[in-house]
VOGU-3710 file (C-alpha; in Angstrom, 3 decimals, decimal comma):
1> mkrapviaif> 87,675/-17,226/93,225  86,592/-17,490/96,802  89,507/-15,422/98,168  88,538/-12,185/96,134  85,215/-11,494/98,002  86,882/-12,033/101,389  89,541/-9,572/100,531  87,034/-6,952/99,218  84,982/-7,327/102,398  88,109/-6,861/104,609
11> iaivailwig> 89,086/-3,714/102,744  85,643/-2,239/103,066  85,535/-2,845/106,862  89,008/-1,146/107,297  87,857/1,838/105,204  84,661/2,264/107,277  86,632/2,089/110,635  89,219/4,635/109,245  86,653/7,154/108,205  84,677/6,790/111,393
21> sgfvgggkvp> 87,792/7,465/113,526  87,736/11,244/112,688  91,343/11,519/111,580  90,511/12,301/107,994  91,939/15,601/106,762  89,500/18,434/107,311  87,886/16,766/110,313  86,862/18,939/113,289  89,327/19,813/115,968  88,098/19,504/119,437
31> aevsetsqaa> 87,084/22,923/120,898  89,477/22,732/123,763  92,411/22,199/121,515  91,299/25,083/119,171  90,899/27,657/122,070  94,292/26,635/123,476  95,997/27,073/120,178  94,494/30,627/119,525  95,428/31,790/123,047  98,962/30,702/122,531
41> qpetvsiprv> 99,424/32,897/119,448  100,653/36,377/120,372  98,616/39,521/119,087  100,497/41,768/116,578  100,540/45,595/117,576  101,341/48,077/114,910  103,499/51,121/116,103  103,217/54,120/113,777  106,418/55,714/112,412  106,964/59,483/112,365
51> rvvtskaapr> 109,793/61,622/111,191  111,356/64,001/113,702  113,854/66,877/113,506  115,940/68,240/116,352  115,121/71,929/116,996  117,040/74,259/119,398  115,874/77,664/120,641  117,623/80,926/119,790  116,931/84,495/121,008  114,652/86,311/118,682
61> ireiklygrt> 112,905/89,733/118,815  109,148/89,250/118,779  107,170/91,350/116,305  103,648/92,497/116,990  101,933/93,397/113,672  99,325/96,018/113,856  97,422/98,573/111,587  97,223/102,283/112,387  96,563/105,650/111,009  98,484/108,944/111,017
71> epertvevss> 97,199/111,721/113,207  98,558/115,262/113,980  100,324/115,645/117,293  98,320/118,758/118,007  95,103/120,182/116,443  93,208/123,361/117,305  90,437/125,544/116,209  91,574/129,083/116,568  88,771/131,229/117,972  88,297/135,005/118,195
81> ettgkivsmd> 88,751/136,598/121,581  86,903/139,862/120,596  84,171/141,018/118,322  84,435/142,659/114,959  84,161/142,238/111,166  86,903/140,433/109,255  88,680/142,919/107,049  91,475/140,791/105,681  93,101/137,342/105,733  96,945/137,152/105,463
91> liegsmvdkg> 97,183/133,375/104,750  95,500/130,738/102,569  94,412/127,214/103,351  97,248/124,700/103,283  99,996/127,157/103,979  102,604/126,704/106,687  102,453/128,958/109,722  104,812/129,860/112,520  103,711/130,621/115,986  102,486/134,203/116,088
101> dvivhlsmdg> 101,651/134,599/112,312  98,608/136,655/111,829  95,794/134,701/110,172  92,850/137,175/110,318  92,525/140,975/110,864  89,484/142,390/112,485  88,147/145,933/112,043  89,309/148,478/114,627  85,961/150,267/114,914  86,198/152,563/117,945
111> rkaklddaka> 89,100/150,832/119,566  91,653/153,546/118,609  89,447/156,172/120,182  89,093/154,132/123,399  92,869/153,730/123,486  93,430/157,446/123,254  90,897/158,203/125,855  92,370/155,575/128,255  95,889/157,206/127,763  94,551/160,593/128,494
121> qvkfheisyd> 92,753/159,398/131,673  95,961/157,768/132,838  97,961/160,943/132,345  95,344/163,067/134,126  95,127/160,648/137,150  98,922/160,468/137,319  99,148/164,234/137,737  96,217/164,226/140,191  97,889/161,448/142,347  101,309/163,217/142,248
131> aaeelskkqf> 99,631/166,412/143,581  97,740/164,550/146,281  100,926/162,790/147,394  102,739/166,161/147,771  99,817/167,599/149,837  99,757/164,503/151,862  103,413/164,854/152,803  102,747/168,424/154,000  99,719/167,064/155,793  97,222/169,023/153,666
141> kspvklaeef> 95,597/165,865/152,326  94,373/162,951/154,434  95,725/159,338/153,697  92,237/158,342/152,727  92,036/160,969/149,920  95,511/159,809/148,794  94,337/156,211/148,675  91,278/157,215/146,611  93,487/159,054/144,082  95,706/155,972/143,830
151> asleavraal> 92,698/153,624/143,316  91,450/155,935/140,518  94,873/155,885/138,921  95,039/152,061/138,915  91,509/151,830/137,489  92,404/153,981/134,432  95,637/152,166/134,024  93,632/148,878/133,866  91,330/150,409/131,398  94,407/151,384/129,225
161> siaklditrt> 95,668/147,735/129,357  92,220/146,363/128,337  92,094/148,766/125,388  95,596/147,732/124,233  94,675/144,083/124,674  91,436/144,460/122,685  93,372/146,007/119,765  95,927/143,197/119,904  93,018/140,655/119,647  91,878/142,107/116,335
171> rikapfegtl> 94,935/140,260/114,897  94,091/136,565/115,280  97,317/134,580/115,354  98,517/131,024/115,122  99,172/129,500/118,552  101,933/127,177/117,273  103,861/126,071/114,199  101,856/123,922/111,838  99,600/123,828/108,835  96,671/126,049/108,279
181> ekllldvgdy> 94,226/123,212/107,367  90,988/125,211/107,023  89,730/128,746/107,158  86,216/128,648/108,687  85,144/132,251/107,746  85,642/134,796/105,084  86,318/138,529/104,660  83,229/140,462/105,582  81,979/137,978/108,254  81,252/139,412/111,691
191> vhvgdavahi> 82,715/137,285/114,555  81,888/137,185/118,248  83,905/136,109/121,151  84,478/132,338/120,893  83,655/132,023/117,206  86,104/129,569/115,415  88,087/131,223/112,673  90,604/128,685/111,486  91,785/124,985/111,933  95,479/124,336/112,528
201> vdldpivvav> 97,289/121,046/112,741  100,785/120,328/113,860  102,258/117,394/111,742  105,800/117,484/113,036  106,213/115,082/114,574  103,261/113,128/113,311  101,511/110,403/115,460  100,680/106,908/114,284  97,802/105,582/116,441  97,160/101,813/116,775
211> evtereisqv> 94,937/99,620/118,910  96,690/96,793/120,863  94,809/93,839/122,199  94,618/93,187/125,904  96,743/89,984/125,512  99,607/91,994/123,917  99,466/95,297/125,806  101,678/93,870/128,516  104,541/93,622/125,971  104,380/97,264/124,989
221> emgqrvkvll> 106,682/99,854/126,839  107,260/103,569/126,575  110,153/104,276/124,161  109,810/100,948/122,501  111,266/100,814/118,967  108,640/100,629/116,186  108,833/100,098/112,453  106,199/101,775/110,347  105,420/100,874/106,673  103,282/103,619/105,067
231> lsgenregnv> 100,847/102,901/102,304  103,197/104,807/99,931  105,841/102,160/100,534  107,999/104,385/102,745  109,625/102,786/105,727  110,047/104,812/108,946  111,166/104,067/112,463  109,806/105,680/115,609  109,231/105,114/119,378  106,149/104,436/121,533
241> syisrsgnse> 105,153/107,875/122,969  101,833/107,045/124,636  100,124/103,934/126,114  96,519/104,189/127,157  95,803/102,636/130,618  92,083/102,658/129,912  90,827/100,044/127,464  88,027/100,482/124,947  85,006/98,619/126,457  83,691/97,662/122,928
251> trtfrvevkl> 86,852/96,446/121,198  88,834/95,359/124,316  91,923/97,163/122,958  94,265/99,845/124,209  95,319/102,876/122,254  99,069/103,256/121,601  100,743/106,164/119,840  104,005/106,195/117,972  105,807/109,513/117,050  107,607/109,833/113,692
261> enadysiaeg> 109,789/112,784/112,687  108,014/114,722/109,872  110,075/117,896/109,311  109,347/117,908/105,559  105,579/117,261/106,117  105,769/114,347/103,698  103,475/112,209/105,890  99,983/113,516/105,688  97,144/113,099/108,211  94,878/110,063/107,826
271> mtadvtlltn> 97,315/107,697/106,082  97,144/103,948/106,648  100,206/102,337/108,070  101,436/98,900/108,921  103,036/99,001/112,364  105,424/96,505/113,797  106,209/96,700/117,511  109,596/95,175/118,351  109,549/93,555/121,756  112,498/92,273/123,889
281> pvsahyispa> 114,176/89,099/122,657  112,424/85,797/123,492  113,560/82,143/123,255  112,095/80,876/119,941  112,443/77,982/117,430  112,592/78,403/113,660  110,370/75,861/111,972  108,484/75,214/108,783  104,823/76,234/108,862  103,935/72,693/107,666
291> iltlddkgil> 104,850/71,410/111,209  102,071/73,399/112,866  98,959/71,530/113,837  95,781/71,985/115,943  94,676/69,982/119,060  91,075/68,875/119,688  90,274/72,294/121,170  91,592/74,159/118,053  94,665/75,468/119,874  97,693/76,041/117,582
301> gvksvdadql> 100,836/74,136/118,420  103,347/71,483/117,401  103,873/67,855/118,318  107,167/66,325/119,553  108,529/62,996/120,681  110,002/62,657/124,156  112,720/60,323/125,554  110,043/57,583/125,999  108,922/57,798/122,311  105,564/59,277/123,402
311> vafhpvqivv> 103,826/62,097/121,494  103,578/65,443/123,307  101,671/68,544/122,160  103,060/72,038/122,832  100,793/75,189/122,392  102,896/77,884/120,708  102,811/81,464/119,714  104,128/82,947/116,474  106,944/85,300/117,186  107,972/86,321/113,606
321> dtpngiwisg> 106,619/85,148/110,329  109,136/85,276/107,508  108,826/84,092/103,784  110,729/80,838/104,338  109,664/79,891/107,794  108,335/81,053/111,226  109,740/81,698/114,648  107,628/80,256/117,474  107,783/80,405/121,286  106,421/77,963/123,885
331> lpesaqlisv> 108,811/75,052/123,407  111,659/73,860/125,650  115,180/74,772/124,737  115,580/71,521/122,719  112,847/69,398/121,167  112,386/66,526/118,805  109,634/67,967/116,577  107,496/65,729/114,371  107,946/66,916/110,826  106,040/64,131/109,036
341> gqefvkegql> 102,984/62,200/110,464  101,927/64,685/113,099  98,358/64,605/111,869  98,038/60,816/112,361  99,225/60,484/115,946  97,758/61,705/119,212  99,224/63,092/122,439  100,502/60,341/124,652  100,669/57,780/121,747  103,709/55,471/121,437
351> veairve> 105,547/55,997/118,169  108,728/54,960/116,392  110,685/58,138/115,733  112,901/58,335/112,589  115,329/61,241/112,883  116,154/63,264/109,871  118,197/66,363/109,269
//
């Protein structure tokens, strides 16, 4: 009976000493030990994975897409070179004309009488001059008098030429082959010198005029091949015939003209046209449009992975846009382009590249 209390007291003392020693589970670890343990543990860095495809360059003709309108190669307002009343019109609006075709007849008025008088005066002065010349040879007429007779003869000859020319001008003619677009006067109207009578356009060849930006004008050359798609759906081919060297100060563009054969006059003036300028071949890559991305400045480009697995950004230009993909320039001959994950990595970032076909 006396040993039990002694054993109980001994057990209690041991328990108190054990608890106080600090080696119970969940006790505090000394600060120095804790910091040393954390420093010894390595930090885990996550390297993003991206998919890349190998792309190689190939020669490709660059296409510059523009919009234009058809215009006549030549256009003129035919004006009267004499005065008179319009007595007849031989052609109607919209008709085809050849060079020299008479459009309008003016009244003769007193022109026939002036012509007859001029002819008579020439005949008279020719006889007078011949007689003076004979007398001069026999020294019965001085050289001065002979010169006067010759001057008079030349004056009436000039008057005869003017009378003939004035009669010719009563027939107002087409200056070149084309279309009589508009008659500006009617029968019975009186015209003066310089009054416009008709409007004629030349539609063969026809001109397609476009405006090219200052960035692309350096790629346009005389004689360059051009494809033209008319609003009617008709495809034509032509060549650059004119390049303006003076830019439009408001639009910062340069006028370029393309000539198209139009012998059947099927292409009218003022039609809208899609114009594709075909430049010299450039080194380009064929990619999916999904690969394209923008940098922080909003520049269009693609991202690639170099030999050190670092991301690089390449500004690009679209060469040709096709239904299934696009051709771009601005890349090296061979590149590992990021096809998946390009939006989640930055230039210069280390990545793990997974190559796919």
